N, C-alpha and C positions, 0 to 999 in steps of 0.2 A: 744144606740142600736136601730136600726130600724128593723121592719119586713115589707116586701113588699109582697103583694099578687096580682097576675094578674088574670084577668078574661076576658071573651069575645071571646076567640078564637073558632075556629070551622072549618067547611068545607062549603065553599061558592062558588058560581058560579062566573066566571070572569065577571067583569063589575059592580058587586054589591058593597055595602058599609058595613062597620063593624066598631064597636067601641071596642077598648080594653081599659080596665080600670085597674088601679093599686091603691090599697088601702094601705096606709102606716100607720103603728102604731109606736108610739114612739114620742119623743118630738123634737121640733125645726124644724118641717117640712119645714117651710118657709125659712130656712137658707140653705137648700140643693139644689144643682143643680140636676135636674132630667133628665132622658133620657130613651128612648126606644132603645133597641138593638134587633137584630134578628140573628138567627143562622141557616144557611142552612145546610142540611144534610152533615156531613163530613167536615164542614168548621168552621173557627173561627167566633166568634160573630162580627157583624159589627154594627156600629152606624146607627140608622135610623133617630132619631130626638132628640133634646135636648132642655131643657128649663133651663136657669140660674135662680138663686134665685132672680135676679133683673128683670126677665121677658123677657129676650131675647131668642127667639126661633130660632133654626137652623135645617136644614134638609139636608139629603144626597140627592145628585142630582137626583137619580132615583125615589124619592118619592115627589119631589117638585111639588106643584100644585095638588097633590092627597091626601096627608096626612096632618093632622093638629093636633098639640098637644095643650093641655090646662091643666092647673093645677088649682085645687081648694084648696087653702091653708086652708080655713075654715074647709073643710071636709077631708083634707089630702088625696086628690085623684089626680090622674094624668091620663089623657086620651090620647088615640091615635085614632083619627077619620080617617078612611081609606076609600077613595072613588076610584071608577074605579079600583077595585082590578084586578091584573093580576096573572097568574099562577106563574110568577117569584117572587111574593111576598110570596109564600109558604115557611114557615120557623117557627121556634119556636121564639116567641117574649118575651123578658125579660125587666122588669122594673129595673132601676138602680137609686140609690140615692148616691150622692157624695158631699163631702165637705172637705175642708182643714182648720183646725183650730190649731193654735199654732204649726204649722209645722207638724201636724199629719193628714194624709189623711184617710178619712173614705169612704168605699165603701160598699154598701149593694145591694143585688140582690134578686129578687123574684125567684120563681121556674120555671117560664116561662109558656106561654100558646101557644099551637100549632095552626097554621093557615094553612089550605089547600085551595088553590084556584084552582078550576078545570075549564077547558074550555068547 
């Protein structure tokens, strides 16, 4: 079992930068794929960026070149560095940990951290 806790959200002006962090408690952190999702008001969650356990990072098109993910396996932390924020980035951001072992899928979510970007 993992517990995920996000932090770093807030209200910022367009064009600025912000870091979101996810602290993970539990074991086998390094074996999980990690991801950041966001949920716009009234919409389903969408994938923002993901990091595989092997170190491969992927990004949704709208954030490429602006957002960067990084994981710290030693400290069990996962970060989302966001640059040149835009009002359309306003959403609640969630950290996710996922793995499949012995045919069993595990998915863990944090409670989310809200971000508002104003122009």
